[in-house]
Each structure stands twice: as C-alpha cells, then as structure tokens.
C-alpha positions as CSV (number, residue, x, y, z in Angstrom):
1,M,243.6,-93.2,-91.5
2,R,239.9,-93.3,-90.9
3,L,238.5,-90.7,-92.7
4,T,235.4,-90.5,-92.5
5,E,236.2,-90.5,-88.4
6,A,238.4,-87.0,-88.4
7,S,237.1,-84.2,-86.4
8,V,238.4,-81.1,-88.9
9,A,236.8,-81.2,-92.2
10,I,238.7,-83.0,-95.0
11,R,238.6,-80.7,-97.6
12,P,241.1,-78.2,-100.3
13,R,242.1,-75.2,-98.0
14,S,244.8,-72.6,-98.7
15,A,248.1,-72.6,-97.2
16,W,247.2,-70.0,-94.9
17,E,243.9,-71.7,-94.2
18,A,246.0,-74.8,-92.9
19,I,247.8,-72.4,-90.6
20,D,244.9,-71.4,-88.6
21,L,242.7,-74.9,-88.8
22,G,246.2,-75.7,-86.6
23,V,246.2,-73.0,-84.5
24,L,241.8,-74.2,-84.0
25,L,243.2,-77.5,-83.1
26,A,245.6,-76.8,-81.0
27,R,243.6,-75.0,-79.0
28,R,241.3,-77.8,-78.7
29,H,243.1,-80.0,-77.4
30,A,245.7,-76.9,-75.6
31,R,245.6,-78.5,-71.5
32,L,247.3,-82.2,-72.8
33,L,249.2,-80.4,-75.1
34,M,251.0,-77.6,-72.3
35,A,251.1,-80.4,-70.1
36,S,252.7,-82.9,-72.1
37,W,255.6,-80.2,-73.5
38,A,255.8,-78.5,-69.4
39,L,256.4,-82.9,-67.4
40,V,259.2,-83.5,-70.7
41,T,261.0,-79.8,-70.8
42,L,260.7,-78.7,-67.3
43,P,262.8,-82.0,-66.2
44,L,265.4,-81.3,-69.1
45,F,265.6,-77.5,-68.3
46,A,266.3,-77.8,-64.5
47,L,268.9,-81.0,-65.4
48,L,270.8,-78.6,-67.9
49,C,271.3,-75.4,-65.1
50,A,272.3,-77.9,-61.9
51,L,274.9,-79.6,-64.5
52,L,275.6,-76.2,-66.3
53,W,275.0,-73.4,-63.1
54,Q,278.0,-70.9,-64.6
55,Y,277.2,-71.1,-68.2
56,P,273.5,-70.5,-68.2
57,G,274.6,-70.2,-72.2
58,W,274.9,-72.8,-72.9
59,A,272.2,-74.6,-71.0
60,I,269.5,-72.4,-72.8
61,F,270.9,-73.0,-75.8
62,L,271.5,-77.2,-75.3
63,F,267.7,-76.4,-74.5
64,W,267.1,-75.1,-78.0
65,W,269.1,-77.1,-80.0
66,L,267.2,-79.6,-78.7
67,K,263.2,-79.3,-79.7
68,P,262.9,-80.7,-82.3
69,A,262.8,-83.8,-79.9
70,Y,260.6,-82.5,-78.3
71,E,258.1,-81.6,-80.7
72,R,257.8,-85.4,-81.2
73,L,255.0,-85.9,-78.7
74,P,252.7,-82.9,-79.9
75,L,252.2,-84.8,-83.3
76,Y,251.8,-87.8,-81.7
77,I,248.8,-86.4,-79.4
78,L,247.3,-84.4,-82.4
79,S,246.8,-87.0,-85.2
80,Q,245.6,-89.6,-82.8
81,A,243.6,-86.9,-81.5
82,L,242.5,-86.2,-85.3
83,F,240.2,-89.8,-85.6
84,G,238.8,-90.0,-82.3
85,N,241.6,-91.7,-80.7
86,T,242.5,-89.1,-78.4
87,P,245.2,-91.0,-75.8
88,S,245.4,-89.3,-72.0
89,L,248.4,-87.7,-70.4
90,K,249.5,-91.2,-68.6
91,Q,249.9,-93.0,-73.0
92,S,251.5,-90.2,-74.2
93,L,254.1,-90.3,-71.7
94,R,254.7,-94.0,-71.9
95,A,255.1,-93.3,-75.9
96,L,257.9,-90.7,-76.3
97,P,260.8,-93.0,-76.0
98,K,259.2,-94.8,-79.0
99,L,259.0,-91.8,-80.9
100,L,262.8,-90.5,-80.0
101,W,264.4,-93.0,-81.8
102,P,263.9,-92.8,-85.4
103,Q,266.5,-90.6,-87.1
104,L,267.4,-88.8,-84.0
105,L,270.4,-88.0,-85.2
106,A,270.0,-86.3,-87.6
107,S,267.1,-84.3,-86.8
108,L,269.4,-82.4,-84.0
109,T,272.3,-82.6,-87.1
110,W,272.0,-81.5,-90.4
111,R,268.1,-81.2,-90.1
112,R,267.9,-79.4,-87.3
113,L,267.7,-76.1,-89.1
114,S,265.7,-76.4,-91.6
115,P,263.0,-74.0,-92.0
116,T,260.6,-76.4,-93.0
117,R,261.1,-78.8,-90.0
118,S,256.9,-78.8,-89.0
119,F,256.6,-79.7,-92.2
120,D,258.4,-81.9,-92.5
121,L,258.6,-84.3,-88.8
122,P,255.1,-85.9,-89.8
123,V,256.7,-87.7,-93.0
124,L,259.4,-89.7,-90.8
125,Q,256.6,-90.0,-87.4
126,L,253.5,-90.9,-89.4
127,E,254.9,-92.2,-92.7
128,G,258.8,-93.8,-91.2
129,L,259.8,-92.9,-94.6
130,S,264.2,-92.4,-94.2
131,G,266.4,-91.9,-97.0
132,Q,265.6,-91.5,-100.5
133,A,261.6,-92.5,-100.4
134,R,261.8,-89.3,-97.7
135,S,263.4,-87.5,-99.7
136,Q,261.1,-88.3,-103.2
137,R,257.8,-87.1,-100.7
138,L,259.3,-84.8,-99.4
139,V,260.1,-83.1,-102.9
140,V,256.0,-84.1,-103.9
141,L,254.8,-83.0,-100.8
142,G,256.6,-79.5,-100.5
143,Q,255.5,-78.2,-104.8
144,R,253.0,-76.2,-102.9
145,D,253.3,-75.8,-99.2
146,S,257.2,-75.5,-98.5
147,G,257.1,-71.3,-98.7
148,A,254.2,-71.2,-96.3
149,A,255.9,-73.4,-94.2
150,T,259.6,-72.0,-94.1
151,W,257.3,-68.5,-93.4
152,L,255.9,-70.1,-90.3
153,T,259.0,-71.0,-88.4
154,L,259.7,-67.3,-88.8
155,V,257.6,-65.9,-87.7
156,G,257.7,-68.2,-85.0
157,V,261.1,-67.4,-84.5
158,H,260.5,-63.6,-84.7
159,L,257.2,-64.2,-81.8
160,E,259.8,-66.3,-79.6
161,M,261.9,-64.0,-79.3
162,A,259.6,-60.7,-79.1
163,L,257.3,-62.7,-75.9
164,W,261.2,-63.2,-74.4
165,M,261.5,-60.0,-74.4
166,G,258.3,-58.4,-73.2
167,L,258.4,-61.5,-70.1
168,V,261.6,-60.2,-69.5
169,A,260.8,-57.0,-69.4
170,L,257.8,-56.8,-67.6
171,F,260.4,-58.8,-64.7
172,Y,262.7,-55.8,-64.8
173,L,259.7,-53.9,-64.2
174,M,258.5,-55.3,-61.3
175,L,261.4,-55.5,-59.2
176,P,261.5,-53.4,-56.0
177,Q,263.5,-50.4,-56.9
178,Q,266.2,-51.2,-53.5
179,V,267.0,-54.4,-55.6
180,E,267.6,-52.1,-58.4
181,L,270.0,-49.6,-57.3
182,D,272.2,-52.5,-56.8
183,W,273.7,-53.5,-60.1
184,T,275.7,-52.0,-62.6
185,W,276.5,-53.3,-65.8
186,E,280.1,-54.6,-65.2
187,S,278.8,-56.3,-62.2
188,L,276.4,-58.3,-64.4
189,I,278.5,-59.1,-67.5
190,A,281.4,-59.5,-65.1
191,A,282.6,-62.9,-65.7
192,S,284.8,-63.3,-63.0
193,S,281.0,-62.9,-60.3
194,G,279.4,-65.3,-60.1
195,Q,276.4,-63.2,-58.1
196,W,274.0,-62.5,-61.0
197,L,273.9,-66.2,-62.8
198,W,270.5,-66.7,-61.3
199,L,269.0,-64.2,-62.5
200,E,270.5,-65.3,-66.3
201,H,268.3,-68.6,-65.3
202,L,265.5,-66.8,-64.2
203,S,265.4,-65.6,-67.8
204,N,266.3,-68.4,-69.8
205,L,262.9,-70.0,-67.4
206,L,260.8,-67.5,-68.7
207,Y,261.7,-68.7,-72.6
208,V,261.4,-72.1,-71.3
209,L,257.9,-71.2,-70.3
210,L,256.9,-69.7,-73.7
211,L,257.6,-72.4,-75.7
212,I,254.8,-74.6,-73.8
213,L,252.4,-72.1,-74.7
214,W,253.6,-71.4,-78.5
215,E,254.8,-74.9,-79.4
216,P,252.0,-76.7,-79.4
217,V,250.6,-74.3,-82.2
218,Y,254.1,-74.6,-83.6
219,V,253.4,-78.5,-84.2
220,A,250.0,-77.6,-84.7
221,C,250.3,-75.6,-87.7
222,G,252.9,-78.4,-89.5
223,F,250.5,-80.9,-89.1
224,T,247.7,-79.2,-90.7
225,L,249.8,-78.2,-93.9
226,Y,250.9,-82.0,-93.8
227,L,247.7,-82.8,-94.2
228,N,246.6,-79.9,-96.6
229,R,249.0,-80.9,-99.1
230,R,248.0,-85.2,-98.7
231,T,243.9,-84.2,-99.1
232,A,245.0,-82.4,-102.4
233,L,247.7,-84.8,-103.8
234,E,245.3,-88.1,-103.2
235,A,241.2,-86.5,-103.3
236,W,241.0,-87.2,-99.6
237,D,237.9,-85.4,-100.3
238,I,237.0,-87.0,-103.0
239,E,237.0,-90.6,-101.4
240,L,235.0,-89.6,-98.6
241,T,232.1,-88.5,-101.1
242,F,232.8,-92.1,-102.7
243,R,232.1,-93.1,-99.5
244,R,229.5,-90.8,-98.2
245,L,227.5,-91.9,-101.2
246,R,228.1,-95.5,-101.2
247,Q,226.9,-96.2,-97.5
248,R,223.4,-93.8,-98.7
249,L,223.4,-96.2,-101.3
250,T,223.7,-99.7,-99.6
251,G,220.2,-99.4,-98.3
252,S,218.5,-99.3,-101.3
253,A,220.9,-101.5,-103.4
254,Y,219.3,-104.6,-102.0
255,A,215.5,-103.7,-102.9
256,L,216.8,-103.1,-106.8
257,L,218.8,-106.1,-106.6
258,L,215.0,-108.5,-106.0
259,G,213.2,-106.2,-108.3
260,C,216.3,-106.9,-111.2
261,A,215.6,-110.6,-109.8
262,V,211.8,-110.6,-110.8
263,L,212.0,-108.7,-113.7
264,L,214.5,-111.2,-115.2
265,A,212.4,-114.0,-114.3
266,Q,209.1,-112.3,-116.3
267,L,211.1,-112.9,-119.8
268,P,209.0,-114.6,-122.3
269,G,210.3,-118.2,-124.1
270,D,211.8,-118.1,-127.1
271,A,208.6,-117.9,-130.0
272,W,207.7,-120.4,-132.5
273,A,208.6,-119.2,-136.0
274,D,209.8,-120.2,-139.7
275,T,213.6,-120.2,-140.6
276,P,215.1,-117.8,-142.9
277,P,215.9,-119.4,-146.0
278,I,218.7,-120.5,-147.2
279,V,220.3,-118.1,-150.4
280,S,222.6,-120.0,-152.1
281,E,225.2,-117.2,-153.5
282,E,225.4,-114.4,-151.1
283,V,226.6,-110.8,-153.1
284,E,229.4,-109.1,-152.4
285,Q,229.5,-105.9,-151.8
286,T,232.2,-103.6,-152.3
287,D,233.6,-100.6,-150.4
288,A,233.9,-97.6,-152.5
289,Q,235.5,-96.0,-150.2
290,G,237.6,-99.5,-148.6
291,P,241.1,-99.8,-149.1
292,D,240.9,-102.6,-152.0
293,A,238.4,-99.4,-154.2
294,P,239.7,-99.3,-158.0
295,R,240.0,-95.5,-156.6
296,L,243.1,-96.7,-154.9
297,L,244.5,-100.0,-156.7
298,K,244.5,-98.1,-160.6
299,Q,246.1,-94.8,-160.1
300,P,250.3,-93.5,-160.7
301,L,251.7,-93.0,-157.9
302,T,255.5,-91.9,-158.6
303,S,258.3,-90.9,-155.3
304,Q,258.5,-87.9,-156.6
305,A,254.4,-86.8,-156.3
306,A,254.7,-89.0,-153.2
307,R,257.3,-86.4,-151.5
308,A,255.9,-83.6,-152.8
309,S,252.3,-84.4,-151.5
310,I,253.9,-85.7,-147.5
311,E,255.8,-82.0,-147.9
312,A,253.3,-80.3,-148.7
313,L,251.1,-82.1,-145.5
314,L,253.2,-81.2,-143.1
315,D,253.2,-77.6,-144.0
316,E,249.5,-77.2,-143.3
317,P,248.6,-76.8,-139.4
318,P,248.4,-79.2,-136.9
319,F,252.2,-79.9,-138.2
320,Q,253.1,-77.0,-138.9
321,H,253.3,-74.1,-136.8
322,R,254.6,-70.7,-138.0
323,E,254.4,-67.3,-136.6
324,T,255.4,-63.4,-137.6
325,V,257.9,-62.0,-134.5
326,T,258.4,-58.4,-134.2
327,R,261.8,-57.1,-133.0
328,W,263.8,-53.8,-132.8
329,R,267.1,-53.6,-133.7
330,L,270.0,-51.2,-135.2
331,G,270.4,-51.6,-139.0
332,E,270.4,-54.1,-140.8
333,E,272.4,-57.1,-139.5
334,K,275.1,-57.8,-141.7
335,P,277.2,-61.2,-140.3
336,A,281.1,-61.0,-138.7
337,E,283.6,-59.4,-141.0
338,E,287.4,-59.6,-140.7
339,P,288.5,-56.2,-139.5
340,K,290.6,-55.0,-141.7
341,P,293.7,-52.4,-141.7
342,E,292.3,-48.8,-141.6
343,D,289.7,-50.0,-138.4
344,V,293.2,-51.3,-137.0
345,E,294.7,-48.1,-137.7
346,A,291.8,-46.0,-136.5
347,F,292.0,-47.9,-133.4
348,L,295.4,-47.7,-132.8
349,E,294.6,-43.4,-133.5
350,M,291.6,-43.4,-131.3
351,L,294.5,-44.5,-128.2
352,R,297.0,-42.0,-129.2
353,N,294.6,-39.7,-128.5
354,L,293.5,-40.6,-125.3
355,L,297.3,-40.8,-124.3
356,K,297.5,-37.1,-125.3
357,L,294.7,-36.4,-123.1
358,G,295.8,-38.0,-120.5
359,E,298.9,-35.6,-120.8
360,W,296.9,-32.7,-120.6
361,W,294.8,-33.4,-118.4
362,K,298.0,-34.0,-115.8
363,S,299.0,-30.2,-116.6
364,L,295.3,-29.1,-115.2
365,D,297.1,-27.8,-111.9
366,V,293.6,-26.1,-111.1
367,V,291.7,-28.2,-111.6
368,A,293.6,-30.1,-108.8
369,Q,293.7,-27.0,-106.7
370,I,289.4,-26.6,-106.6
371,F,289.2,-30.4,-105.2
372,E,291.7,-30.2,-102.7
373,V,290.2,-27.0,-102.1
374,L,286.1,-28.5,-101.6
375,L,288.2,-31.6,-99.6
376,W,290.1,-29.5,-96.8
377,A,286.2,-27.9,-97.0
378,A,284.1,-30.9,-96.3
379,L,287.1,-32.1,-93.3
380,A,286.4,-28.6,-91.9
381,T,282.5,-29.4,-92.5
382,L,282.8,-32.9,-91.0
383,L,285.1,-31.4,-87.6
384,A,282.3,-28.9,-86.8
385,F,280.1,-31.0,-86.8
386,V,281.3,-33.4,-84.4
387,V,282.4,-30.6,-82.7
388,W,278.3,-29.6,-82.7
389,R,276.9,-33.6,-81.7
390,Y,279.0,-33.8,-78.9
391,R,279.1,-30.8,-77.6
392,Q,278.1,-31.3,-73.9
393,W,280.6,-33.7,-73.8
394,L,283.4,-31.7,-74.3
395,Q,282.5,-29.6,-72.0
396,V,282.3,-31.8,-69.6
397,F,285.5,-33.2,-70.4
398,G,287.1,-29.7,-70.5
399,E,285.9,-28.9,-66.9
400,R,287.6,-32.1,-65.7
401,I,291.2,-31.5,-67.0
402,G,290.9,-27.6,-66.3
403,L,290.5,-25.2,-69.1
404,P,288.0,-22.5,-69.1
405,T,284.5,-23.1,-69.1
406,R,281.7,-20.4,-70.1
407,R,279.4,-19.0,-66.8
408,R,277.9,-22.0,-65.0
409,P,274.0,-21.5,-64.2
410,V,273.3,-21.2,-60.6
411,A,273.3,-24.1,-58.2
412,P,270.3,-25.5,-56.6
413,Q,270.0,-24.9,-52.9
414,Q,268.2,-27.5,-52.6
415,L,267.5,-30.8,-53.4
416,F,265.3,-33.9,-52.6
417,G,264.2,-31.3,-49.8
418,L,268.0,-30.1,-48.9
419,E,269.6,-27.5,-48.6
420,L,272.5,-27.5,-50.2
421,A,274.3,-24.0,-49.1
422,P,277.9,-25.1,-47.6
423,E,277.0,-22.1,-44.9
424,T,274.7,-23.9,-43.8
425,L,276.7,-27.3,-42.7
426,P,278.9,-27.9,-39.3
427,D,282.6,-28.0,-39.8
428,D,283.1,-31.0,-39.1
429,V,280.4,-33.8,-40.3
430,A,281.5,-36.7,-39.5
431,S,281.9,-35.7,-35.7
432,E,278.5,-33.9,-35.7
433,A,276.9,-36.7,-37.3
434,E,278.4,-39.3,-34.6
435,R,276.9,-36.7,-31.4
436,L,273.1,-36.9,-33.5
437,W,273.4,-40.7,-34.3
438,A,272.3,-41.7,-29.9
439,E,269.5,-39.7,-29.6
440,Q,268.6,-38.2,-33.9
441,P,269.2,-41.6,-35.7
442,R,267.8,-40.1,-38.5
443,A,268.9,-36.0,-38.1
444,A,272.9,-37.8,-38.6
445,L,271.8,-40.5,-41.6
446,G,270.0,-36.7,-43.6
447,L,273.3,-34.2,-42.4
448,L,275.9,-37.2,-43.6
449,Y,273.3,-37.5,-47.5
450,R,272.7,-33.7,-47.7
451,A,277.0,-33.0,-46.9
452,L,277.5,-35.1,-49.4
453,L,275.2,-33.5,-51.8
454,S,277.1,-29.9,-51.1
455,R,279.9,-32.0,-51.6
456,L,279.3,-32.9,-54.8
457,L,277.3,-29.9,-55.9
458,H,280.0,-27.2,-54.9
459,E,283.7,-29.3,-55.2
460,H,283.1,-32.1,-57.8
461,R,281.0,-29.3,-60.1
462,L,278.1,-32.5,-61.0
463,P,275.1,-30.7,-62.3
464,L,272.2,-31.8,-60.3
465,K,268.8,-30.2,-61.2
466,Q,266.7,-30.6,-59.0
467,S,264.6,-33.0,-60.6
468,H,267.5,-35.5,-60.7
469,T,266.8,-38.8,-58.5
470,E,268.6,-40.7,-56.5
471,G,269.6,-43.3,-59.4
472,E,270.5,-40.3,-61.6
473,V,273.1,-39.0,-58.9
474,L,274.4,-42.1,-58.6
475,H,274.7,-42.0,-62.1
476,L,276.7,-38.4,-62.4
477,V,278.7,-39.8,-59.7
478,A,279.9,-43.1,-60.9
479,G,281.4,-40.8,-64.6
480,L,284.2,-38.7,-62.1
481,G,286.0,-42.1,-62.5
482,Q,286.3,-42.5,-58.2
483,Q,285.8,-44.8,-57.4
484,N,285.8,-44.5,-53.6
485,L,284.0,-41.7,-53.5
486,E,280.8,-44.1,-55.5
487,D,280.8,-47.1,-53.5
488,Y,280.5,-44.7,-50.6
489,S,277.8,-42.3,-51.9
490,R,275.7,-46.4,-53.0
491,Q,276.2,-47.4,-49.6
492,L,274.9,-44.0,-48.5
493,T,272.1,-43.2,-50.5
494,Q,270.7,-47.1,-50.1
495,H,270.6,-46.2,-46.4
496,W,269.3,-43.1,-46.8
497,Q,266.3,-44.6,-48.8
498,A,265.9,-47.1,-46.5
499,L,265.7,-44.3,-44.0
500,A,263.5,-41.9,-45.6
501,Y,261.0,-44.0,-48.2
502,G,260.8,-47.5,-46.1
503,H,261.1,-45.4,-42.3
504,R,263.3,-48.2,-41.2
505,T,266.3,-46.3,-38.8
506,P,269.4,-47.0,-39.1
507,T,271.7,-49.3,-36.9
508,E,274.7,-48.4,-34.3
509,S,276.5,-50.5,-36.6
510,L,276.3,-47.7,-39.3
511,R,277.5,-45.1,-37.3
512,Q,281.1,-46.7,-37.6
513,G,281.5,-47.4,-41.2
514,L,279.7,-43.9,-42.3
515,C,281.6,-41.1,-40.5
516,Q,285.2,-43.0,-41.0
517,G,283.6,-43.3,-44.7
518,W,283.4,-39.5,-45.0
519,R,286.8,-38.0,-43.0
520,S,288.6,-40.8,-45.7
521,L,287.3,-39.3,-48.5
522,F,287.0,-35.6,-46.8
523,G,288.7,-34.9,-44.3
524,Q,287.6,-33.3,-40.6
525,E,287.2,-29.8,-42.0
526,R,284.8,-28.2,-44.3
527,A,286.3,-27.3,-47.6
528,A,286.7,-23.0,-47.5
C-alpha cells in the first residue's frame, strides 16, 4: 500500500468516527458502487425468481444468504480507490470471478452469520490469510474495534427491515382501491393459490433494490474500521510523518554533506612537539571503594550474619511490599471444629419442633377456607373482566344464536345517499331491475345495491352506520359466515363503485348474473 497516495487522512480515529469516514467514502464513489452491485445482484435475483417462481420465500432467502459473495466487489473497488487507482465498471466486473473463489464455502457456511463480517472481510481478501494465521490476525485486530463492527451489523439488519417495510407500505398506499377490494387474507396466504405470487416477488424486489443503496455503505464502514485498527497497530501516521520529513530534508542533505567535506579538508596537520617523558616506575593506585579494598577483604563474615543481612534486605522495599487491609467480619474467626453431641441433639430437637409445627398448621382449617374464598373471588373477578372486555363480541354472538338482547339503536334511513327503508323498495327487486336495465342501467344497479343494503340492515341486523364505507360493509358481511352472500355482495359492490365513482356503465351481460344471483339469495318476493 502506498500510504502517501491515500485519498483520506491517515490518522488514529475513534470507532464511530471511522464508521462515519466509511459513509463519506461510500458517498464519494456511490455511482460506481451502486452500479456494480446492481449489475451483479439484479440478474441473479431474476434467475432465482424464474427458477423458484412458486416459492418466493426460498428465492429471497437464497439471495439473502449469498450476500457475503456480493460484498467482495465493493471492497475491491474501495481498496483500489483509496490509494488513487479507482477501477472502471468494466474492470471491476472483470475482477469479480477471481475475488469470489478464495474461501467462498467458508464465507457461506460457518462464517455466514458472523456479526463482524464486514470487519473480517479485508483480512481474507486484502491480506489473503486463511486458517490459523487468519484467526490470529482477527484476534489482534478485534481487540478494540470488534464491538463497533458488531453494532454496525445489528444496526444494519434493523435498518434493512425498516426500509423494506417502509417501501412495502408505500407500495400498498399507492394501489388503487379497486385492486384492494379484491384482496382477502385467505387468498393472500393460501398455499394452493398462485394468484398473488407476483405480489410476493414484487415485495422481494423492493428488498433487493434497497440493498443497492445500503450494502456498499455497510462494506465501506467495515473497511474503514479495518484501516483505523491497522493505523493504530502499525503506526501508519508516524510512518507518514517520517516520510514527509525525509522528503523535506532530501534537498538540503546534499548541501550539508558538501559543507562537511569542505570543513574536513581544512583540518590542521600533525604538530611538531616533544615526546612525553618515560616514567620508569608506575605508581600503583588502589580504589578505596573497589572490590580489592581492605574494607571488603579483611572483615569478619559468618554464614548467620550473611543470612540475617540478606533477610533484612529482602524485608525492605522494593523487595517486600506490605499493606494493611480492613474488612468487616462477624465475631472472631475460629477454626472449624468437630460437631459436639450436644449440637447434634439440639439440631434434631429443632427438626422435631418443625414437624410439630406442620401438624399444628394442618389443623388450621379456617386459614385454608380463607384462602379458598380469596381464590374464588379472584376467579370471579377475572371472569367479570373478560366479559366486560369482550362485551361487544358477546353481544354480536348472542344475536346470531337468537338470545334476547337490549334494544338496538335506530337504524339509519340512508347510506351512501340511498334510501334503505323497506317500504321504498319494490316487491320484486330482481324483476324491477331487469325492467330498468335496458333504459336506465344506472338506476337498475342502484336499486340492486340499495336493496342489498336494506336487507343487510333489517334482516341480517348488521350494525351499519352512516360513516361506514363500502369496504367496511363488506368486512361486516364477511363476519356473517355466509359465503354466497359475501361473494354476491363483493361482486355487486365492485360494479356499483365502478358506476358511482368511475362512471363506467355496466354492460348488458351483467344483468342476468346479478338478477339471478339476487333471486337465488332472497327469492322473488320482499320479506314482510
């Protein structure tokens, strides 16, 4: 690595500052990172959907499981761009096959769920380590920044889920109401029905699209955490300082050497002087504190005195360190003693007293009765709370089985601008609708829908309100448990909405189906 050509400042940072640097680095190369990620992942997702069209859950699971393989391409781009050699999109895609093979099986199996995956990936891909060497390297690197890498993965998981649910909610809000009316929970989750598979694949596609935005940021943050840890371990900032100092002094070093050479050339030669006189006898000088001093050679020393002197020396600092510790204790500490016969007898007497106390407790029938009363009172309170909590549901259930109920509030006379009183309807609704269909199809369809609401309100006792919408009415009809009535109501409501809000005139082919469906449900005559 050419540290002097790095596009960011090489200096020790905190873990969160390093993550912020990763976000900035990903934003600087966002176009290349997102384009390369999309060109790799979108075709693969399309292939998985084509092969597993009947199993959209398995398709998105396999795509998610292969994420460690996709993350190697953004790391390659960032590692090259950091030192001024940003690859093109074509060069990046051409390098992908060589990046995938090293330790791919390990990355997709026992290392797949590692919370420090983005932090560990540079050790595999950039340093090329494996086995024991890789493990030892990760231990050294993870002594400080592994916690931040784990938090990065946890936050990333929650961010992915939040963005995915937000996109799904936005897609749902943009659907037309006419399409929404065709949805029921039974049809959406039915395993045998393939009608809504396209919707599941579309929601999976939203997840794939949000990964184009988030995954390069995740890889970049792990890469900058790795760089920050290596900067602290290998002192890259100090090395860069010395390199800059060397470059600054290189130009002046030659002039300094030339000046030193000139000064050395002007040194004086040997001087002519008398030789020092020869001393015939050398004076022997003895050091009074040396090892040969009489103080050490002529003193009496015994083994006991030497041992005592050594022990006294070892009892003094720095060889001996003593401290006083103050703590609380209960009474005087005594050594463990063997149990005495008197203590054993006292213990047995205590057990006999406890057994007598248990026999006396059994005789307390009054206390047992009090506890029984309290338990029954608690049960009655719980039942009363359940009845009060689900009082509305119990009221509807009682009406369905014919139990007497309290007087209902007055039913609305109009709903959606339509008169619902039974006396405003003809005796034979289906025949009247067939008569009006040829000249006034709007009036004929309105008559059928108005008669349906009147029957639901007065015969089936649905609690309709003026604030209800068509969808809420269909939800109440579904609660009756009559499949034929529910299907007919849903079909008639759809055509009524298309006419009332979309101004689409019903075709002649609908007349026979709607009128015949009315007769099969309600007969020829109006109920009195």
